[in-house]
C-alpha positions as a Markdown table, in Angstrom:
| # | Residue | x | y | z |
|---|---|---|---|---|
| 1 | Met | -7.9 | 12.0 | -8.5 |
| 2 | Lys | -8.4 | 15.6 | -8.3 |
| 3 | Ser | -9.1 | 16.4 | -4.7 |
| 4 | Ile | -6.7 | 14.8 | -2.2 |
| 5 | Leu | -7.3 | 15.0 | 1.6 |
| 6 | Leu | -4.0 | 14.5 | 3.4 |
| 7 | His | -3.9 | 13.9 | 7.1 |
| 8 | Val | -1.1 | 16.0 | 8.6 |
| 9 | Asp | 0.7 | 14.8 | 11.8 |
| 10 | Gly | 4.2 | 14.3 | 12.9 |
| 11 | Asp | 4.1 | 10.5 | 12.9 |
| 12 | Gln | 6.7 | 8.3 | 11.3 |
| 13 | Ala | 4.6 | 7.6 | 8.2 |
| 14 | Phe | 3.8 | 11.2 | 7.3 |
| 15 | Glu | 6.7 | 11.7 | 4.9 |
| 16 | Ala | 5.6 | 8.6 | 3.0 |
| 17 | Arg | 1.9 | 9.7 | 2.6 |
| 18 | Met | 2.9 | 13.2 | 1.7 |
| 19 | Gln | 5.0 | 11.8 | -1.2 |
| 20 | Val | 2.1 | 9.7 | -2.3 |
| 21 | Ala | -0.1 | 12.7 | -2.2 |
| 22 | Leu | 2.3 | 14.6 | -4.4 |
| 23 | Asp | 2.5 | 11.7 | -6.8 |
| 24 | Leu | -1.3 | 11.5 | -7.1 |
| 25 | Ala | -1.6 | 15.2 | -7.6 |
| 26 | Arg | 1.0 | 15.2 | -10.3 |
| 27 | Ala | -0.6 | 12.3 | -12.1 |
| 28 | Gly | -4.1 | 13.8 | -12.1 |
| 29 | Asn | -3.3 | 17.5 | -12.0 |
| 30 | Gly | -4.9 | 17.5 | -8.6 |
| 31 | His | -5.1 | 19.6 | -5.5 |
| 32 | Ile | -3.9 | 18.5 | -2.0 |
| 33 | Thr | -5.8 | 19.7 | 1.1 |
| 34 | Cys | -3.5 | 19.4 | 4.1 |
| 35 | Leu | -5.6 | 18.9 | 7.2 |
| 36 | Gln | -3.9 | 19.4 | 10.5 |
| 37 | Ala | -6.1 | 18.6 | 13.5 |
| 38 | Val | -5.0 | 19.3 | 17.0 |
| 39 | Ser | -7.0 | 17.7 | 19.8 |
| 40 | Tyr | -7.7 | 19.8 | 22.9 |
| 41 | Glu | -8.9 | 16.6 | 24.6 |
| 42 | Val | -5.6 | 16.0 | 26.4 |
| 43 | Phe | -6.4 | 13.5 | 29.3 |
| 44 | Ala | -4.3 | 13.2 | 32.3 |
| 45 | Pro | -5.4 | 10.8 | 35.1 |
| 46 | Gly | -6.6 | 12.7 | 38.1 |
| 47 | Asp | -6.6 | 16.1 | 36.2 |
| 48 | Phe | -10.1 | 16.9 | 37.4 |
| 49 | Tyr | -9.8 | 20.7 | 36.9 |
| 50 | Gly | -8.0 | 20.6 | 33.6 |
| 51 | Asn | -4.7 | 22.0 | 35.0 |
| 52 | Ala | -2.6 | 19.5 | 33.0 |
| 53 | Met | -4.5 | 20.2 | 29.8 |
| 54 | Ala | -4.0 | 23.9 | 30.3 |
| 55 | Ala | -0.3 | 23.5 | 30.8 |
| 56 | Ala | 0.1 | 21.1 | 27.9 |
| 57 | Met | -1.9 | 23.1 | 25.3 |
| 58 | Pro | 0.8 | 25.9 | 24.6 |
| 59 | Arg | 3.4 | 23.3 | 23.9 |
| 60 | Ile | 1.0 | 21.3 | 21.6 |
| 61 | Lys | 0.2 | 24.4 | 19.7 |
| 62 | Glu | 3.8 | 25.3 | 19.4 |
| 63 | Ala | 4.7 | 21.8 | 18.1 |
| 64 | Ala | 1.8 | 22.0 | 15.6 |
| 65 | Ala | 3.1 | 25.5 | 14.4 |
| 66 | Glu | 6.6 | 24.1 | 13.9 |
| 67 | Leu | 5.3 | 21.2 | 11.9 |
| 68 | Arg | 3.2 | 23.4 | 9.8 |
| 69 | Ala | 6.1 | 25.8 | 9.0 |
| 70 | Lys | 8.3 | 22.9 | 8.0 |
| 71 | Ile | 5.7 | 21.2 | 5.7 |
| 72 | Glu | 4.6 | 24.5 | 4.1 |
| 73 | Glu | 8.3 | 25.2 | 3.3 |
| 74 | Asp | 8.7 | 21.8 | 1.7 |
| 75 | Leu | 5.5 | 22.2 | -0.3 |
| 76 | Ser | 6.5 | 25.6 | -1.5 |
| 77 | Asn | 9.1 | 23.9 | -3.6 |
| 78 | Glu | 6.7 | 21.4 | -5.2 |
| 79 | Asp | 4.9 | 21.9 | -8.5 |
| 80 | Val | 1.4 | 21.0 | -7.2 |
| 81 | Ser | -1.6 | 23.0 | -6.0 |
| 82 | Trp | -2.2 | 22.8 | -2.2 |
| 83 | Glu | -3.8 | 24.5 | 0.7 |
| 84 | Trp | -3.6 | 24.2 | 4.5 |
| 85 | Arg | -6.6 | 23.7 | 6.9 |
| 86 | Phe | -5.9 | 23.9 | 10.7 |
| 87 | Gln | -8.7 | 22.7 | 13.0 |
| 88 | Tyr | -9.1 | 21.8 | 16.6 |
| 89 | Gly | -10.6 | 18.5 | 17.4 |
| 90 | Met | -10.0 | 14.7 | 16.8 |
| 91 | Ala | -8.4 | 14.0 | 13.5 |
| 92 | Glu | -10.9 | 11.3 | 12.5 |
| 93 | Thr | -13.7 | 13.7 | 13.1 |
| 94 | Arg | -12.3 | 16.5 | 11.2 |
| 95 | Leu | -11.3 | 14.2 | 8.2 |
| 96 | Leu | -14.8 | 12.8 | 8.1 |
| 97 | Glu | -16.2 | 16.3 | 8.0 |
| 98 | Gln | -14.0 | 17.2 | 5.1 |
| 99 | Ser | -14.3 | 13.9 | 3.1 |
| 100 | Ala | -17.5 | 14.6 | 1.3 |
| 101 | Leu | -15.9 | 16.8 | -1.3 |
| 102 | His | -12.6 | 14.9 | -1.7 |
| 103 | Asp | -11.8 | 12.0 | -3.9 |
| 104 | Ile | -9.5 | 10.2 | -1.6 |
| 105 | Ile | -8.1 | 10.4 | 2.1 |
| 106 | Leu | -4.5 | 9.7 | 2.8 |
| 107 | Val | -3.6 | 8.4 | 6.2 |
| 108 | Gly | -0.9 | 6.3 | 7.9 |
| 109 | Pro | -1.2 | 2.7 | 9.1 |
| 110 | Asn | -1.2 | 3.5 | 12.9 |
| 111 | Asp | -3.0 | 5.6 | 15.3 |
| 112 | Ile | -0.9 | 8.6 | 16.5 |
| 113 | Gly | 1.5 | 7.5 | 19.2 |
| 114 | Glu | 0.8 | 3.8 | 18.4 |
| 115 | Glu | 3.6 | 3.2 | 15.9 |
| 116 | Ala | 4.9 | 0.2 | 17.8 |
| 117 | Ser | 1.5 | -1.4 | 18.1 |
| 118 | Arg | 0.6 | -4.5 | 16.2 |
| 119 | Ser | -3.0 | -3.5 | 16.0 |
| 120 | Pro | -4.6 | -1.8 | 13.0 |
| 121 | Ser | -5.5 | 1.8 | 13.3 |
| 122 | Ser | -8.9 | 2.5 | 14.9 |
| 123 | Met | -9.0 | 5.8 | 12.9 |
| 124 | Val | -8.5 | 4.0 | 9.6 |
| 125 | Gly | -11.4 | 1.6 | 10.5 |
| 126 | Glu | -13.7 | 4.6 | 11.4 |
| 127 | Leu | -12.8 | 6.4 | 8.1 |
| 128 | Ala | -13.1 | 3.4 | 5.9 |
| 129 | Ile | -16.6 | 2.6 | 7.2 |
| 130 | Lys | -18.0 | 6.1 | 7.5 |
| 131 | Ser | -16.3 | 8.2 | 4.8 |
| 132 | Pro | -18.0 | 8.8 | 1.4 |
| 133 | Ala | -14.5 | 9.0 | -0.1 |
| 134 | Pro | -12.1 | 6.0 | -0.3 |
| 135 | Val | -9.2 | 5.8 | 2.2 |
| 136 | Met | -5.6 | 5.1 | 1.2 |
| 137 | Val | -3.4 | 3.6 | 3.9 |
| 138 | Val | 0.3 | 4.4 | 3.3 |
| 139 | Pro | 3.0 | 2.5 | 5.1 |
| 140 | Gly | 5.9 | 4.5 | 6.4 |
| 141 | Asp | 8.5 | 2.8 | 4.3 |
| 142 | Val | 6.9 | 3.8 | 0.9 |
| 143 | Lys | 9.2 | 6.0 | -1.1 |
| 144 | Arg | 6.8 | 7.0 | -3.8 |
| 145 | Leu | 3.6 | 5.9 | -5.6 |
| 146 | Asp | 4.2 | 4.9 | -9.2 |
| 147 | Val | 0.7 | 5.3 | -10.6 |
| 148 | Asn | 1.7 | 3.5 | -13.8 |
| 149 | Ala | 2.8 | 0.4 | -11.8 |
| 150 | Pro | 0.5 | -2.7 | -11.8 |
| 151 | Ala | -2.4 | -2.7 | -9.3 |
| 152 | Leu | -4.1 | -5.6 | -7.7 |
| 153 | Val | -7.8 | -5.6 | -6.8 |
| 154 | Ala | -8.8 | -8.0 | -4.1 |
| 155 | Trp | -12.1 | -9.4 | -5.2 |
| 156 | Asn | -14.5 | -11.4 | -3.2 |
| 157 | Gly | -17.7 | -10.4 | -4.9 |
| 158 | Ser | -19.1 | -8.4 | -2.0 |
| 159 | Ala | -20.8 | -5.0 | -2.1 |
| 160 | Glu | -17.8 | -3.5 | -0.4 |
| 161 | Ala | -15.5 | -4.8 | -3.1 |
| 162 | Cys | -17.8 | -3.2 | -5.7 |
| 163 | Val | -17.6 | 0.1 | -3.8 |
| 164 | Ala | -13.8 | 0.0 | -3.7 |
| 165 | Leu | -13.6 | -0.8 | -7.4 |
| 166 | Arg | -15.7 | 2.1 | -8.5 |
| 167 | Ala | -13.8 | 4.4 | -6.2 |
| 168 | Ser | -10.4 | 3.3 | -7.6 |
| 169 | Val | -11.3 | 3.8 | -11.4 |
| 170 | Pro | -9.4 | 7.0 | -11.6 |
| 171 | Leu | -6.3 | 5.4 | -10.1 |
| 172 | Leu | -6.6 | 2.1 | -12.0 |
| 173 | Ala | -6.9 | 4.1 | -15.3 |
| 174 | His | -3.1 | 4.9 | -14.9 |
| 175 | Ser | -2.0 | 1.4 | -14.1 |
| 176 | Ser | 0.0 | -0.5 | -16.7 |
| 177 | Gln | -1.8 | -3.7 | -15.6 |
| 178 | Val | -4.7 | -4.4 | -13.4 |
| 179 | Phe | -5.1 | -7.8 | -11.7 |
| 180 | Leu | -8.5 | -8.9 | -10.4 |
| 181 | Ala | -7.5 | -11.4 | -7.8 |
| 182 | Thr | -9.7 | -13.9 | -6.1 |
| 183 | Val | -8.6 | -16.4 | -3.5 |
| 184 | Ser | -10.1 | -19.9 | -4.1 |
| 185 | Glu | -11.2 | -21.9 | -1.0 |
| 186 | Pro | -12.3 | -25.4 | -1.9 |
| 187 | Gly | -15.5 | -26.5 | -0.2 |
| 188 | Glu | -16.6 | -23.0 | 0.7 |
| 189 | Gln | -19.8 | -22.0 | -0.9 |
| 190 | Gln | -19.8 | -18.6 | -2.7 |
| 191 | Arg | -22.1 | -16.3 | -0.7 |
| 192 | Phe | -21.6 | -13.2 | -2.7 |
| 193 | Glu | -23.5 | -12.0 | -5.8 |
| 194 | Phe | -21.0 | -10.3 | -8.0 |
| 195 | Pro | -18.6 | -12.7 | -9.9 |
| 196 | Val | -15.2 | -11.5 | -11.0 |
| 197 | Ser | -16.4 | -11.5 | -14.6 |
| 198 | Glu | -18.8 | -8.7 | -13.9 |
| 199 | Ala | -16.0 | -6.6 | -12.3 |
| 200 | Ala | -13.8 | -7.2 | -15.3 |
| 201 | Met | -16.7 | -6.0 | -17.6 |
| 202 | Tyr | -17.2 | -3.0 | -15.5 |
| 203 | Leu | -13.6 | -2.0 | -15.8 |
| 204 | Asp | -13.7 | -2.7 | -19.5 |
| 205 | Arg | -16.5 | -0.1 | -19.9 |
| 206 | His | -14.1 | 2.4 | -18.4 |
| 207 | Gly | -11.4 | 1.5 | -20.9 |
| 208 | Ile | -9.4 | -0.5 | -18.3 |
| 209 | Ser | -8.3 | -4.1 | -19.2 |
| 210 | Ala | -8.0 | -6.5 | -16.3 |
| 211 | Glu | -6.5 | -9.9 | -15.9 |
| 212 | Val | -8.4 | -12.2 | -13.7 |
| 213 | Val | -6.2 | -14.2 | -11.3 |
| 214 | Glu | -7.4 | -17.1 | -9.1 |
| 215 | Leu | -5.0 | -17.5 | -6.2 |
| 216 | Pro | -4.8 | -20.8 | -4.4 |
| 217 | Arg | -4.9 | -20.2 | -0.7 |
| 218 | Gly | -2.8 | -23.1 | 0.5 |
| 219 | Lys | -1.8 | -22.8 | 4.2 |
| 220 | Ala | -1.4 | -19.1 | 4.3 |
| 221 | Ser | -4.1 | -16.6 | 5.3 |
| 222 | Ile | -6.1 | -14.8 | 2.7 |
| 223 | Ala | -4.4 | -11.6 | 3.6 |
| 224 | Asp | -1.0 | -13.1 | 3.2 |
| 225 | Thr | -1.9 | -14.7 | -0.1 |
| 226 | Leu | -3.0 | -11.3 | -1.5 |
| 227 | Leu | 0.0 | -9.4 | -0.2 |
| 228 | Ser | 2.3 | -12.1 | -1.7 |
| 229 | Ala | 0.5 | -11.9 | -5.0 |
| 230 | Ala | 0.8 | -8.2 | -5.1 |
| 231 | Glu | 4.5 | -8.4 | -4.3 |
| 232 | Met | 5.2 | -11.0 | -7.0 |
| 233 | Arg | 3.5 | -8.9 | -9.6 |
| 234 | Glu | 5.4 | -5.7 | -8.4 |
| 235 | Cys | 2.1 | -3.9 | -7.8 |
| 236 | Gly | 2.2 | -0.3 | -6.6 |
| 237 | Val | -1.2 | -0.4 | -4.9 |
| 238 | Met | -3.9 | -2.8 | -3.6 |
| 239 | Val | -7.6 | -2.1 | -3.8 |
| 240 | Met | -10.1 | -3.8 | -1.5 |
| 241 | Gly | -13.4 | -3.5 | 0.1 |
| 242 | Ala | -13.2 | -2.8 | 3.9 |
| 243 | Tyr | -14.8 | -4.9 | 6.6 |
| 244 | Gly | -17.1 | -7.2 | 4.6 |
| 245 | His | -18.1 | -8.7 | 7.9 |
| 246 | Ser | -19.0 | -6.4 | 10.7 |
| 247 | Arg | -16.0 | -4.5 | 12.2 |
| 248 | Leu | -16.7 | -6.1 | 15.6 |
| 249 | Ala | -16.6 | -9.6 | 14.0 |
| 250 | Glu | -13.3 | -8.9 | 12.3 |
| 251 | Met | -11.9 | -7.6 | 15.6 |
| 252 | Leu | -13.0 | -10.8 | 17.4 |
| 253 | Met | -12.2 | -13.4 | 14.8 |
| 254 | Gly | -9.6 | -11.6 | 12.6 |
| 255 | Gly | -10.6 | -10.7 | 9.2 |
| 256 | Val | -8.8 | -10.0 | 5.9 |
| 257 | Thr | -9.1 | -6.2 | 6.3 |
| 258 | Arg | -7.8 | -6.4 | 9.8 |
| 259 | Arg | -4.9 | -8.6 | 8.9 |
| 260 | Ile | -3.8 | -6.5 | 6.0 |
| 261 | Leu | -4.0 | -3.2 | 8.0 |
| 262 | Thr | -2.0 | -4.8 | 10.7 |
| 263 | Asn | 1.2 | -4.8 | 8.6 |
| 264 | Pro | 0.5 | -3.4 | 5.1 |
| 265 | Lys | 3.3 | -3.9 | 2.6 |
| 266 | Leu | 2.2 | -1.3 | 0.0 |
| 267 | Pro | -0.4 | 1.5 | -0.2 |
| 268 | Val | -3.9 | 0.0 | 0.3 |
| 269 | Leu | -7.1 | 1.7 | -1.0 |
| 270 | Leu | -10.2 | 0.8 | 1.1 |
| 271 | Ala | -13.8 | 1.6 | 0.7 |
| 272 | His | -16.9 | 0.3 | 2.4 |
């Protein structure tokens, strides 16, 4: 992937996703765009005249400048092409604006300031649904992305899975082995139109050989079944379609996307 959009913030997962950005750039001779968005929408209860916001902004700007200086110093020692873009506004809005001419967006698993939360990132959900580029969610404990490691594609035959598969081809081309994984659920009628055999043929046309794996669900959730399968096969990344049901339905009932994003165990590439 040649054009990599990296979300810059001082959260706990930033070092992990910066390393993944570097690994992707080296693998594809790519370019990293570091996007730092600082929101001026600082809200304080009862601050009707904006006094708290005015008082907070100088420190917010100072912290952003300090973070930028540190990261730029680190990047100056790396052998990749990169640039810095600083913008005011909400991060998800600025990332969406820049996504049209990027091949992938790298973000963390949690909303800023919500690292202790067990809920999936609302920003990731917005980006996955609205961005024309796929989104890779990088957990904070990831040390590096071995692009040559096996990859697991979660396949349910949906249009969203097809979009994710197409978007991941440049990444899958590096993988030593690609698993197209389906989760069998006895008694449930198949309601999607794209069988896994068509996904395998699509990859084959791109010179990528894939092994079809049917995973018995058992008592575990589909999300846990997929994560366990990826771990057993020592996969470096998982690819999946995002929010095959409506996002509201997944929030209310709990869906595969939501469950995986709640506690991802490896980098997850999403597309909708």
